[in-house]
mmCIF file of the N, C-alpha and C atoms, coordinates in Angstrom:
data_MODEL
# 
_entry.id   MODEL 
# 
loop_
_atom_site.group_PDB 
_atom_site.id 
_atom_site.type_symbol 
_atom_site.label_atom_id 
_atom_site.label_alt_id 
_atom_site.label_comp_id 
_atom_site.label_asym_id 
_atom_site.label_entity_id 
_atom_site.label_seq_id 
_atom_site.pdbx_PDB_ins_code 
_atom_site.Cartn_x 
_atom_site.Cartn_y 
_atom_site.Cartn_z 
_atom_site.occupancy 
_atom_site.B_iso_or_equiv 
_atom_site.pdbx_formal_charge 
_atom_site.auth_seq_id 
_atom_site.auth_comp_id 
_atom_site.auth_asym_id 
_atom_site.auth_atom_id 
_atom_site.pdbx_PDB_model_num 
ATOM 1   N N  . MET A 1 1  ? 78.876 107.250 94.966  1.00 0.00 ? 1  MET A N  1 
ATOM 2   C CA . MET A 1 1  ? 79.742 108.297 95.446  1.00 0.00 ? 1  MET A CA 1 
ATOM 3   C C  . MET A 1 1  ? 79.624 108.353 96.953  1.00 0.00 ? 1  MET A C  1 
ATOM 4   N N  . ILE A 1 2  ? 80.765 108.475 97.622  1.00 0.00 ? 2  ILE A N  1 
ATOM 5   C CA . ILE A 1 2  ? 80.777 108.669 99.065  1.00 0.00 ? 2  ILE A CA 1 
ATOM 6   C C  . ILE A 1 2  ? 81.508 109.971 99.365  1.00 0.00 ? 2  ILE A C  1 
ATOM 7   N N  . LEU A 1 3  ? 80.853 110.830 100.127 1.00 0.00 ? 3  LEU A N  1 
ATOM 8   C CA . LEU A 1 3  ? 81.462 112.067 100.608 1.00 0.00 ? 3  LEU A CA 1 
ATOM 9   C C  . LEU A 1 3  ? 81.710 111.900 102.100 1.00 0.00 ? 3  LEU A C  1 
ATOM 10  N N  . ILE A 1 4  ? 82.942 112.152 102.545 1.00 0.00 ? 4  ILE A N  1 
ATOM 11  C CA . ILE A 1 4  ? 83.303 111.969 103.942 1.00 0.00 ? 4  ILE A CA 1 
ATOM 12  C C  . ILE A 1 4  ? 83.714 113.318 104.518 1.00 0.00 ? 4  ILE A C  1 
ATOM 13  N N  . GLY A 1 5  ? 83.118 113.675 105.652 1.00 0.00 ? 5  GLY A N  1 
ATOM 14  C CA . GLY A 1 5  ? 83.465 114.950 106.263 1.00 0.00 ? 5  GLY A CA 1 
ATOM 15  C C  . GLY A 1 5  ? 83.349 114.910 107.766 1.00 0.00 ? 5  GLY A C  1 
ATOM 16  N N  . THR A 1 6  ? 83.740 116.019 108.370 1.00 0.00 ? 6  THR A N  1 
ATOM 17  C CA . THR A 1 6  ? 83.640 116.172 109.812 1.00 0.00 ? 6  THR A CA 1 
ATOM 18  C C  . THR A 1 6  ? 83.095 117.563 110.110 1.00 0.00 ? 6  THR A C  1 
ATOM 19  N N  . GLY A 1 7  ? 82.475 117.692 111.254 1.00 0.00 ? 7  GLY A N  1 
ATOM 20  C CA . GLY A 1 7  ? 82.046 119.002 111.736 1.00 0.00 ? 7  GLY A CA 1 
ATOM 21  C C  . GLY A 1 7  ? 81.337 119.867 110.719 1.00 0.00 ? 7  GLY A C  1 
ATOM 22  N N  . SER A 1 8  ? 81.813 121.096 110.586 1.00 0.00 ? 8  SER A N  1 
ATOM 23  C CA . SER A 1 8  ? 81.147 122.075 109.722 1.00 0.00 ? 8  SER A CA 1 
ATOM 24  C C  . SER A 1 8  ? 81.200 121.690 108.248 1.00 0.00 ? 8  SER A C  1 
ATOM 25  N N  . GLU A 1 9  ? 82.128 120.837 107.870 1.00 0.00 ? 9  GLU A N  1 
ATOM 26  C CA . GLU A 1 9  ? 82.226 120.410 106.477 1.00 0.00 ? 9  GLU A CA 1 
ATOM 27  C C  . GLU A 1 9  ? 81.035 119.553 106.046 1.00 0.00 ? 9  GLU A C  1 
ATOM 28  N N  . LEU A 1 10 ? 80.317 118.983 107.010 1.00 0.00 ? 10 LEU A N  1 
ATOM 29  C CA . LEU A 1 10 ? 79.169 118.139 106.665 1.00 0.00 ? 10 LEU A CA 1 
ATOM 30  C C  . LEU A 1 10 ? 78.092 118.923 105.926 1.00 0.00 ? 10 LEU A C  1 
ATOM 31  N N  . SER A 1 11 ? 77.929 120.193 106.238 1.00 0.00 ? 11 SER A N  1 
ATOM 32  C CA . SER A 1 11 ? 76.923 120.980 105.515 1.00 0.00 ? 11 SER A CA 1 
ATOM 33  C C  . SER A 1 11 ? 77.302 121.112 104.049 1.00 0.00 ? 11 SER A C  1 
ATOM 34  N N  . VAL A 1 12 ? 78.589 121.231 103.763 1.00 0.00 ? 12 VAL A N  1 
ATOM 35  C CA . VAL A 1 12 ? 79.068 121.294 102.381 1.00 0.00 ? 12 VAL A CA 1 
ATOM 36  C C  . VAL A 1 12 ? 78.825 119.950 101.693 1.00 0.00 ? 12 VAL A C  1 
ATOM 37  N N  . ALA A 1 13 ? 79.135 118.859 102.400 1.00 0.00 ? 13 ALA A N  1 
ATOM 38  C CA . ALA A 1 13 ? 78.932 117.521 101.844 1.00 0.00 ? 13 ALA A CA 1 
ATOM 39  C C  . ALA A 1 13 ? 77.454 117.258 101.562 1.00 0.00 ? 13 ALA A C  1 
ATOM 40  N N  . LEU A 1 14 ? 76.581 117.681 102.456 1.00 0.00 ? 14 LEU A N  1 
ATOM 41  C CA . LEU A 1 14 ? 75.140 117.477 102.254 1.00 0.00 ? 14 LEU A CA 1 
ATOM 42  C C  . LEU A 1 14 ? 74.616 118.299 101.081 1.00 0.00 ? 14 LEU A C  1 
ATOM 43  N N  . ALA A 1 15 ? 75.128 119.507 100.911 1.00 0.00 ? 15 ALA A N  1 
ATOM 44  C CA . ALA A 1 15 ? 74.729 120.330 99.766  1.00 0.00 ? 15 ALA A CA 1 
ATOM 45  C C  . ALA A 1 15 ? 75.200 119.682 98.463  1.00 0.00 ? 15 ALA A C  1 
ATOM 46  N N  . ALA A 1 16 ? 76.416 119.144 98.482  1.00 0.00 ? 16 ALA A N  1 
ATOM 47  C CA . ALA A 1 16 ? 76.935 118.456 97.299  1.00 0.00 ? 16 ALA A CA 1 
ATOM 48  C C  . ALA A 1 16 ? 76.111 117.202 97.003  1.00 0.00 ? 16 ALA A C  1 
ATOM 49  N N  . GLN A 1 17 ? 75.703 116.494 98.052  1.00 0.00 ? 17 GLN A N  1 
ATOM 50  C CA . GLN A 1 17 ? 74.875 115.302 97.875  1.00 0.00 ? 17 GLN A CA 1 
ATOM 51  C C  . GLN A 1 17 ? 73.582 115.649 97.147  1.00 0.00 ? 17 GLN A C  1 
ATOM 52  N N  . GLU A 1 18 ? 72.940 116.725 97.552  1.00 0.00 ? 18 GLU A N  1 
ATOM 53  C CA . GLU A 1 18 ? 71.699 117.138 96.893  1.00 0.00 ? 18 GLU A CA 1 
ATOM 54  C C  . GLU A 1 18 ? 71.909 117.357 95.407  1.00 0.00 ? 18 GLU A C  1 
ATOM 55  N N  . LYS A 1 19 ? 72.980 118.061 95.051  1.00 0.00 ? 19 LYS A N  1 
ATOM 56  C CA . LYS A 1 19 ? 73.255 118.353 93.641  1.00 0.00 ? 19 LYS A CA 1 
ATOM 57  C C  . LYS A 1 19 ? 73.607 117.087 92.861  1.00 0.00 ? 19 LYS A C  1 
ATOM 58  N N  . LEU A 1 20 ? 74.424 116.232 93.460  1.00 0.00 ? 20 LEU A N  1 
ATOM 59  C CA . LEU A 1 20 ? 74.809 114.992 92.783  1.00 0.00 ? 20 LEU A CA 1 
ATOM 60  C C  . LEU A 1 20 ? 73.598 114.094 92.563  1.00 0.00 ? 20 LEU A C  1 
ATOM 61  N N  . GLU A 1 21 ? 72.759 113.953 93.580  1.00 0.00 ? 21 GLU A N  1 
ATOM 62  C CA . GLU A 1 21 ? 71.590 113.089 93.443  1.00 0.00 ? 21 GLU A CA 1 
ATOM 63  C C  . GLU A 1 21 ? 70.584 113.681 92.459  1.00 0.00 ? 21 GLU A C  1 
ATOM 64  N N  . ALA A 1 22 ? 70.504 115.004 92.370  1.00 0.00 ? 22 ALA A N  1 
ATOM 65  C CA . ALA A 1 22 ? 69.632 115.642 91.372  1.00 0.00 ? 22 ALA A CA 1 
ATOM 66  C C  . ALA A 1 22 ? 70.106 115.317 89.961  1.00 0.00 ? 22 ALA A C  1 
ATOM 67  N N  . ASP A 1 23 ? 71.418 115.054 89.830  1.00 0.00 ? 23 ASP A N  1 
ATOM 68  C CA . ASP A 1 23 ? 71.991 114.659 88.539  1.00 0.00 ? 23 ASP A CA 1 
ATOM 69  C C  . ASP A 1 23 ? 71.991 113.145 88.356  1.00 0.00 ? 23 ASP A C  1 
ATOM 70  N N  . GLY A 1 24 ? 71.334 112.427 89.260  1.00 0.00 ? 24 GLY A N  1 
ATOM 71  C CA . GLY A 1 24 ? 71.230 110.975 89.136  1.00 0.00 ? 24 GLY A CA 1 
ATOM 72  C C  . GLY A 1 24 ? 72.408 110.190 89.680  1.00 0.00 ? 24 GLY A C  1 
ATOM 73  N N  . ILE A 1 25 ? 73.231 110.811 90.505  1.00 0.00 ? 25 ILE A N  1 
ATOM 74  C CA . ILE A 1 25 ? 74.389 110.125 91.074  1.00 0.00 ? 25 ILE A CA 1 
ATOM 75  C C  . ILE A 1 25 ? 74.086 109.787 92.536  1.00 0.00 ? 25 ILE A C  1 
ATOM 76  N N  . PRO A 1 26 ? 73.838 108.504 92.827  1.00 0.00 ? 26 PRO A N  1 
ATOM 77  C CA . PRO A 1 26 ? 73.576 108.116 94.217  1.00 0.00 ? 26 PRO A CA 1 
ATOM 78  C C  . PRO A 1 26 ? 74.777 108.485 95.088  1.00 0.00 ? 26 PRO A C  1 
ATOM 79  N N  . THR A 1 27 ? 74.510 109.155 96.200  1.00 0.00 ? 27 THR A N  1 
ATOM 80  C CA . THR A 1 27 ? 75.593 109.686 97.031  1.00 0.00 ? 27 THR A CA 1 
ATOM 81  C C  . THR A 1 27 ? 75.307 109.430 98.502  1.00 0.00 ? 27 THR A C  1 
ATOM 82  N N  . ARG A 1 28 ? 76.336 108.954 99.180  1.00 0.00 ? 28 ARG A N  1 
ATOM 83  C CA . ARG A 1 28 ? 76.256 108.730 100.634 1.00 0.00 ? 28 ARG A CA 1 
ATOM 84  C C  . ARG A 1 28 ? 77.154 109.753 101.307 1.00 0.00 ? 28 ARG A C  1 
ATOM 85  N N  . VAL A 1 29 ? 76.669 110.356 102.383 1.00 0.00 ? 29 VAL A N  1 
ATOM 86  C CA . VAL A 1 29 ? 77.490 111.248 103.190 1.00 0.00 ? 29 VAL A CA 1 
ATOM 87  C C  . VAL A 1 29 ? 77.841 110.518 104.479 1.00 0.00 ? 29 VAL A C  1 
ATOM 88  N N  . VAL A 1 30 ? 79.125 110.490 104.790 1.00 0.00 ? 30 VAL A N  1 
ATOM 89  C CA . VAL A 1 30 ? 79.613 109.829 105.997 1.00 0.00 ? 30 VAL A CA 1 
ATOM 90  C C  . VAL A 1 30 ? 80.221 110.882 106.918 1.00 0.00 ? 30 VAL A C  1 
ATOM 91  N N  . SER A 1 31 ? 79.720 110.939 108.142 1.00 0.00 ? 31 SER A N  1 
ATOM 92  C CA . SER A 1 31 ? 80.300 111.805 109.167 1.00 0.00 ? 31 SER A CA 1 
ATOM 93  C C  . SER A 1 31 ? 81.382 111.008 109.881 1.00 0.00 ? 31 SER A C  1 
ATOM 94  N N  . MET A 1 32 ? 82.612 111.503 109.805 1.00 0.00 ? 32 MET A N  1 
ATOM 95  C CA . MET A 1 32 ? 83.719 110.813 110.464 1.00 0.00 ? 32 MET A CA 1 
ATOM 96  C C  . MET A 1 32 ? 84.451 111.807 111.369 1.00 0.00 ? 32 MET A C  1 
ATOM 97  N N  . PRO A 1 33 ? 83.884 112.062 112.550 1.00 0.00 ? 33 PRO A N  1 
ATOM 98  C CA . PRO A 1 33 ? 84.499 113.039 113.441 1.00 0.00 ? 33 PRO A CA 1 
ATOM 99  C C  . PRO A 1 33 ? 85.855 112.600 114.007 1.00 0.00 ? 33 PRO A C  1 
ATOM 100 N N  . CYS A 1 34 ? 86.114 111.298 114.009 1.00 0.00 ? 34 CYS A N  1 
ATOM 101 C CA . CYS A 1 34 ? 87.381 110.806 114.553 1.00 0.00 ? 34 CYS A CA 1 
ATOM 102 C C  . CYS A 1 34 ? 87.837 109.584 113.764 1.00 0.00 ? 34 CYS A C  1 
ATOM 103 N N  . GLN A 1 35 ? 88.878 109.748 112.983 1.00 0.00 ? 35 GLN A N  1 
ATOM 104 C CA . GLN A 1 35 ? 89.395 108.638 112.186 1.00 0.00 ? 35 GLN A CA 1 
ATOM 105 C C  . GLN A 1 35 ? 89.866 107.489 113.064 1.00 0.00 ? 35 GLN A C  1 
ATOM 106 N N  . GLU A 1 36 ? 90.478 107.809 114.188 1.00 0.00 ? 36 GLU A N  1 
ATOM 107 C CA . GLU A 1 36 ? 90.986 106.769 115.074 1.00 0.00 ? 36 GLU A CA 1 
ATOM 108 C C  . GLU A 1 36 ? 89.856 105.882 115.601 1.00 0.00 ? 36 GLU A C  1 
ATOM 109 N N  . TRP A 1 37 ? 88.735 106.488 115.985 1.00 0.00 ? 37 TRP A N  1 
ATOM 110 C CA . TRP A 1 37 ? 87.591 105.694 116.460 1.00 0.00 ? 37 TRP A CA 1 
ATOM 111 C C  . TRP A 1 37 ? 87.039 104.831 115.335 1.00 0.00 ? 37 TRP A C  1 
ATOM 112 N N  . PHE A 1 38 ? 86.956 105.391 114.131 1.00 0.00 ? 38 PHE A N  1 
ATOM 113 C CA . PHE A 1 38 ? 86.469 104.615 112.994 1.00 0.00 ? 38 PHE A CA 1 
ATOM 114 C C  . PHE A 1 38 ? 87.378 103.405 112.760 1.00 0.00 ? 38 PHE A C  1 
ATOM 115 N N  . ASP A 1 39 ? 88.692 103.622 112.799 1.00 0.00 ? 39 ASP A N  1 
ATOM 116 C CA . ASP A 1 39 ? 89.648 102.536 112.558 1.00 0.00 ? 39 ASP A CA 1 
ATOM 117 C C  . ASP A 1 39 ? 89.558 101.434 113.615 1.00 0.00 ? 39 ASP A C  1 
ATOM 118 N N  . GLU A 1 40 ? 89.083 101.761 114.813 1.00 0.00 ? 40 GLU A N  1 
ATOM 119 C CA . GLU A 1 40 ? 88.964 100.771 115.880 1.00 0.00 ? 40 GLU A CA 1 
ATOM 120 C C  . GLU A 1 40 ? 87.725 99.886  115.734 1.00 0.00 ? 40 GLU A C  1 
ATOM 121 N N  . GLN A 1 41 ? 86.827 100.228 114.821 1.00 0.00 ? 41 GLN A N  1 
ATOM 122 C CA . GLN A 1 41 ? 85.605 99.441  114.627 1.00 0.00 ? 41 GLN A CA 1 
ATOM 123 C C  . GLN A 1 41 ? 85.927 98.147  113.885 1.00 0.00 ? 41 GLN A C  1 
ATOM 124 N N  . SER A 1 42 ? 84.998 97.221  113.911 1.00 0.00 ? 42 SER A N  1 
ATOM 125 C CA . SER A 1 42 ? 85.213 95.937  113.229 1.00 0.00 ? 42 SER A CA 1 
ATOM 126 C C  . SER A 1 42 ? 85.309 96.145  111.721 1.00 0.00 ? 42 SER A C  1 
ATOM 127 N N  . ALA A 1 43 ? 85.966 95.207  111.065 1.00 0.00 ? 43 ALA A N  1 
ATOM 128 C CA . ALA A 1 43 ? 86.089 95.272  109.615 1.00 0.00 ? 43 ALA A CA 1 
ATOM 129 C C  . ALA A 1 43 ? 84.714 95.264  108.953 1.00 0.00 ? 43 ALA A C  1 
ATOM 130 N N  . GLU A 1 44 ? 83.778 94.518  109.527 1.00 0.00 ? 44 GLU A N  1 
ATOM 131 C CA . GLU A 1 44 ? 82.431 94.448  108.965 1.00 0.00 ? 44 GLU A CA 1 
ATOM 132 C C  . GLU A 1 44 ? 81.740 95.809  109.029 1.00 0.00 ? 44 GLU A C  1 
ATOM 133 N N  . TYR A 1 45 ? 81.892 96.491  110.149 1.00 0.00 ? 45 TYR A N  1 
ATOM 134 C CA . TYR A 1 45 ? 81.282 97.814  110.292 1.00 0.00 ? 45 TYR A CA 1 
ATOM 135 C C  . TYR A 1 45 ? 81.913 98.797  109.313 1.00 0.00 ? 45 TYR A C  1 
ATOM 136 N N  . ARG A 1 46 ? 83.245 98.821  109.264 1.00 0.00 ? 46 ARG A N  1 
ATOM 137 C CA . ARG A 1 46 ? 83.928 99.746  108.355 1.00 0.00 ? 46 ARG A CA 1 
ATOM 138 C C  . ARG A 1 46 ? 83.501 99.499  106.913 1.00 0.00 ? 46 ARG A C  1 
ATOM 139 N N  . GLU A 1 47 ? 83.343 98.239  106.542 1.00 0.00 ? 47 GLU A N  1 
ATOM 140 C CA . GLU A 1 47 ? 82.900 97.903  105.187 1.00 0.00 ? 47 GLU A CA 1 
ATOM 141 C C  . GLU A 1 47 ? 81.466 98.353  104.956 1.00 0.00 ? 47 GLU A C  1 
ATOM 142 N N  . SER A 1 48 ? 80.622 98.287  105.976 1.00 0.00 ? 48 SER A N  1 
ATOM 143 C CA . SER A 1 48 ? 79.233 98.713  105.807 1.00 0.00 ? 48 SER A CA 1 
ATOM 144 C C  . SER A 1 48 ? 79.126 100.228 105.612 1.00 0.00 ? 48 SER A C  1 
ATOM 145 N N  . VAL A 1 49 ? 80.066 100.972 106.183 1.00 0.00 ? 49 VAL A N  1 
ATOM 146 C CA . VAL A 1 49 ? 80.063 102.430 106.059 1.00 0.00 ? 49 VAL A CA 1 
ATOM 147 C C  . VAL A 1 49 ? 80.771 102.875 104.783 1.00 0.00 ? 49 VAL A C  1 
ATOM 148 N N  . LEU A 1 50 ? 81.916 102.272 104.505 1.00 0.00 ? 50 LEU A N  1 
ATOM 149 C CA . LEU A 1 50 ? 82.712 102.603 103.319 1.00 0.00 ? 50 LEU A CA 1 
ATOM 150 C C  . LEU A 1 50 ? 82.929 101.342 102.486 1.00 0.00 ? 50 LEU A C  1 
ATOM 151 N N  . PRO A 1 51 ? 81.903 100.917 101.727 1.00 0.00 ? 51 PRO A N  1 
ATOM 152 C CA . PRO A 1 51 ? 82.036 99.692  100.942 1.00 0.00 ? 51 PRO A CA 1 
ATOM 153 C C  . PRO A 1 51 ? 83.191 99.781  99.936  1.00 0.00 ? 51 PRO A C  1 
ATOM 154 N N  . ALA A 1 52 ? 84.012 98.748  99.908  1.00 0.00 ? 52 ALA A N  1 
ATOM 155 C CA . ALA A 1 52 ? 85.157 98.722  98.999  1.00 0.00 ? 52 ALA A CA 1 
ATOM 156 C C  . ALA A 1 52 ? 84.730 98.856  97.545  1.00 0.00 ? 52 ALA A C  1 
ATOM 157 N N  . ALA A 1 53 ? 83.524 98.409  97.231  1.00 0.00 ? 53 ALA A N  1 
ATOM 158 C CA . ALA A 1 53 ? 83.036 98.472  95.853  1.00 0.00 ? 53 ALA A CA 1 
ATOM 159 C C  . ALA A 1 53 ? 82.792 99.900  95.377  1.00 0.00 ? 53 ALA A C  1 
ATOM 160 N N  . VAL A 1 54 ? 82.638 100.823 96.314  1.00 0.00 ? 54 VAL A N  1 
ATOM 161 C CA . VAL A 1 54 ? 82.403 102.228 95.945  1.00 0.00 ? 54 VAL A CA 1 
ATOM 162 C C  . VAL A 1 54 ? 83.747 102.947 95.983  1.00 0.00 ? 54 VAL A C  1 
ATOM 163 N N  . THR A 1 55 ? 84.327 103.157 94.813  1.00 0.00 ? 55 THR A N  1 
ATOM 164 C CA . THR A 1 55 ? 85.651 103.782 94.743  1.00 0.00 ? 55 THR A CA 1 
ATOM 165 C C  . THR A 1 55 ? 85.574 105.286 94.473  1.00 0.00 ? 55 THR A C  1 
ATOM 166 N N  . ALA A 1 56 ? 84.400 105.790 94.137  1.00 0.00 ? 56 ALA A N  1 
ATOM 167 C CA . ALA A 1 56 ? 84.231 107.236 93.942  1.00 0.00 ? 56 ALA A CA 1 
ATOM 168 C C  . ALA A 1 56 ? 84.021 107.856 95.317  1.00 0.00 ? 56 ALA A C  1 
ATOM 169 N N  . ARG A 1 57 ? 85.083 108.451 95.855  1.00 0.00 ? 57 ARG A N  1 
ATOM 170 C CA . ARG A 1 57 ? 85.040 108.992 97.211  1.00 0.00 ? 57 ARG A CA 1 
ATOM 171 C C  . ARG A 1 57 ? 85.735 110.344 97.251  1.00 0.00 ? 57 ARG A C  1 
ATOM 172 N N  . VAL A 1 58 ? 85.194 111.218 98.078  1.00 0.00 ? 58 VAL A N  1 
ATOM 173 C CA . VAL A 1 58 ? 85.777 112.548 98.258  1.00 0.00 ? 58 VAL A CA 1 
ATOM 174 C C  . VAL A 1 58 ? 85.743 112.885 99.737  1.00 0.00 ? 58 VAL A C  1 
ATOM 175 N N  . SER A 1 59 ? 86.874 113.365 100.255 1.00 0.00 ? 59 SER A N  1 
ATOM 176 C CA . SER A 1 59 ? 86.872 113.884 101.621 1.00 0.00 ? 59 SER A CA 1 
ATOM 177 C C  . SER A 1 59 ? 86.652 115.389 101.538 1.00 0.00 ? 59 SER A C  1 
ATOM 178 N N  . VAL A 1 60 ? 85.800 115.887 102.412 1.00 0.00 ? 60 VAL A N  1 
ATOM 179 C CA . VAL A 1 60 ? 85.490 117.313 102.461 1.00 0.00 ? 60 VAL A CA 1 
ATOM 180 C C  . VAL A 1 60 ? 86.157 117.842 103.724 1.00 0.00 ? 60 VAL A C  1 
ATOM 181 N N  . GLU A 1 61 ? 87.252 118.566 103.538 1.00 0.00 ? 61 GLU A N  1 
ATOM 182 C CA . GLU A 1 61 ? 88.073 118.988 104.673 1.00 0.00 ? 61 GLU A CA 1 
ATOM 183 C C  . GLU A 1 61 ? 88.513 120.433 104.479 1.00 0.00 ? 61 GLU A C  1 
ATOM 184 N N  . ALA A 1 62 ? 88.197 121.275 105.436 1.00 0.00 ? 62 ALA A N  1 
ATOM 185 C CA . ALA A 1 62 ? 88.577 122.683 105.359 1.00 0.00 ? 62 ALA A CA 1 
ATOM 186 C C  . ALA A 1 62 ? 90.043 122.888 105.752 1.00 0.00 ? 62 ALA A C  1 
ATOM 187 N N  . GLY A 1 63 ? 90.593 121.952 106.483 1.00 0.00 ? 63 GLY A N  1 
ATOM 188 C CA . GLY A 1 63 ? 91.974 122.073 106.949 1.00 0.00 ? 63 GLY A CA 1 
ATOM 189 C C  . GLY A 1 63 ? 92.945 121.426 105.985 1.00 0.00 ? 63 GLY A C  1 
ATOM 190 N N  . ILE A 1 64 ? 93.633 120.413 106.458 1.00 0.00 ? 64 ILE A N  1 
ATOM 191 C CA . ILE A 1 64 ? 94.638 119.732 105.650 1.00 0.00 ? 64 ILE A CA 1 
ATOM 192 C C  . ILE A 1 64 ? 94.112 118.383 105.164 1.00 0.00 ? 64 ILE A C  1 
ATOM 193 N N  . ALA A 1 65 ? 94.666 117.908 104.073 1.00 0.00 ? 65 ALA A N  1 
ATOM 194 C CA . ALA A 1 65 ? 94.227 116.637 103.488 1.00 0.00 ? 65 ALA A CA 1 
ATOM 195 C C  . ALA A 1 65 ? 94.907 115.431 104.123 1.00 0.00 ? 65 ALA A C  1 
ATOM 196 N N  . MET A 1 66 ? 95.882 115.658 104.986 1.00 0.00 ? 66 MET A N  1 
ATOM 197 C CA . MET A 1 66 ? 96.634 114.568 105.577 1.00 0.00 ? 66 MET A CA 1 
ATOM 198 C C  . MET A 1 66 ? 95.712 113.583 106.302 1.00 0.00 ? 66 MET A C  1 
ATOM 199 N N  . GLY A 1 67 ? 95.904 112.316 106.025 1.00 0.00 ? 67 GLY A N  1 
ATOM 200 C CA . GLY A 1 67 ? 95.150 111.279 106.709 1.00 0.00 ? 67 GLY A CA 1 
ATOM 201 C C  . GLY A 1 67 ? 93.924 110.772 105.963 1.00 0.00 ? 67 GLY A C  1 
ATOM 202 N N  . TRP A 1 68 ? 93.443 111.508 104.971 1.00 0.00 ? 68 TRP A N  1 
ATOM 203 C CA . TRP A 1 68 ? 92.220 111.108 104.283 1.00 0.00 ? 68 TRP A CA 1 
ATOM 204 C C  . TRP A 1 68 ? 92.458 110.098 103.162 1.00 0.00 ? 68 TRP A C  1 
ATOM 205 N N  . ALA A 1 69 ? 93.666 109.988 102.652 1.00 0.00 ? 69 ALA A N  1 
ATOM 206 C CA . ALA A 1 69 ? 93.938 109.097 101.517 1.00 0.00 ? 69 ALA A CA 1 
ATOM 207 C C  . ALA A 1 69 ? 93.537 107.653 101.803 1.00 0.00 ? 69 ALA A C  1 
ATOM 208 N N  . LYS A 1 70 ? 93.694 107.203 103.034 1.00 0.00 ? 70 LYS A N  1 
ATOM 209 C CA . LYS A 1 70 ? 93.354 105.799 103.330 1.00 0.00 ? 70 LYS A CA 1 
ATOM 210 C C  . LYS A 1 70 ? 91.848 105.532 103.228 1.00 0.00 ? 70 LYS A C  1 
ATOM 211 N N  . TYR A 1 71 ? 91.038 106.599 103.231 1.00 0.00 ? 71 TYR A N  1 
ATOM 212 C CA . TYR A 1 71 ? 89.590 106.430 103.121 1.00 0.00 ? 71 TYR A CA 1 
ATOM 213 C C  . TYR A 1 71 ? 89.080 106.727 101.717 1.00 0.00 ? 71 TYR A C  1 
ATOM 214 N N  . VAL A 1 72 ? 89.762 107.593 101.003 1.00 0.00 ? 72 VAL A N  1 
ATOM 215 C CA . VAL A 1 72 ? 89.259 107.966 99.670  1.00 0.00 ? 72 VAL A CA 1 
ATOM 216 C C  . VAL A 1 72 ? 89.998 107.231 98.561  1.00 0.00 ? 72 VAL A C  1 
ATOM 217 N N  . GLY A 1 73 ? 91.086 106.572 98.848  1.00 0.00 ? 73 GLY A N  1 
ATOM 218 C CA . GLY A 1 73 ? 91.741 105.732 97.864  1.00 0.00 ? 73 GLY A CA 1 
ATOM 219 C C  . GLY A 1 73 ? 93.107 106.249 97.439  1.00 0.00 ? 73 GLY A C  1 
ATOM 220 N N  . ALA A 1 74 ? 93.808 105.370 96.740  1.00 0.00 ? 74 ALA A N  1 
ATOM 221 C CA . ALA A 1 74 ? 95.183 105.645 96.327  1.00 0.00 ? 74 ALA A CA 1 
ATOM 222 C C  . ALA A 1 74 ? 95.283 106.771 95.309  1.00 0.00 ? 74 ALA A C  1 
ATOM 223 N N  . ARG A 1 75 ? 94.217 107.029 94.563  1.00 0.00 ? 75 ARG A N  1 
ATOM 224 C CA . ARG A 1 75 ? 94.252 108.080 93.545  1.00 0.00 ? 75 ARG A CA 1 
ATOM 225 C C  . ARG A 1 75 ? 93.815 109.436 94.087  1.00 0.00 ? 75 ARG A C  1 
ATOM 226 N N  . ALA A 1 76 ? 93.722 109.547 95.393  1.00 0.00 ? 76 ALA A N  1 
ATOM 227 C CA . ALA A 1 76 ? 93.283 110.795 96.024  1.00 0.00 ? 76 ALA A CA 1 
ATOM 228 C C  . ALA A 1 76 ? 94.271 111.918 95.766  1.00 0.00 ? 76 ALA A C  1 
ATOM 229 N N  . ARG A 1 77 ? 93.744 113.122 95.636  1.00 0.00 ? 77 ARG A N  1 
ATOM 230 C CA . ARG A 1 77 ? 94.558 114.308 95.465  1.00 0.00 ? 77 ARG A CA 1 
ATOM 231 C C  . ARG A 1 77 ? 94.191 115.323 96.526  1.00 0.00 ? 77 ARG A C  1 
ATOM 232 N N  . PRO A 1 78 ? 95.183 116.004 97.093  1.00 0.00 ? 78 PRO A N  1 
ATOM 233 C CA . PRO A 1 78 ? 94.887 117.024 98.111  1.00 0.00 ? 78 PRO A CA 1 
ATOM 234 C C  . PRO A 1 78 ? 94.145 118.209 97.517  1.00 0.00 ? 78 PRO A C  1 
# 
């Protein structure tokens, strides 16, 4: 499982990580303060942060869901 958040949402993602891992679900939290900067990184780096093999992904966003689908996958829901 990968949880992706920015700013204040990271505390929510970290709390969720604790609960998921307590239930035996390995969980990575990714801080992505700027999608544009992330997209400018090499393909190897982006893959190391968001491995394609991990399709269980959730964006933690207090605002709008726009823009997160490309990171959480085609089956993402707002």
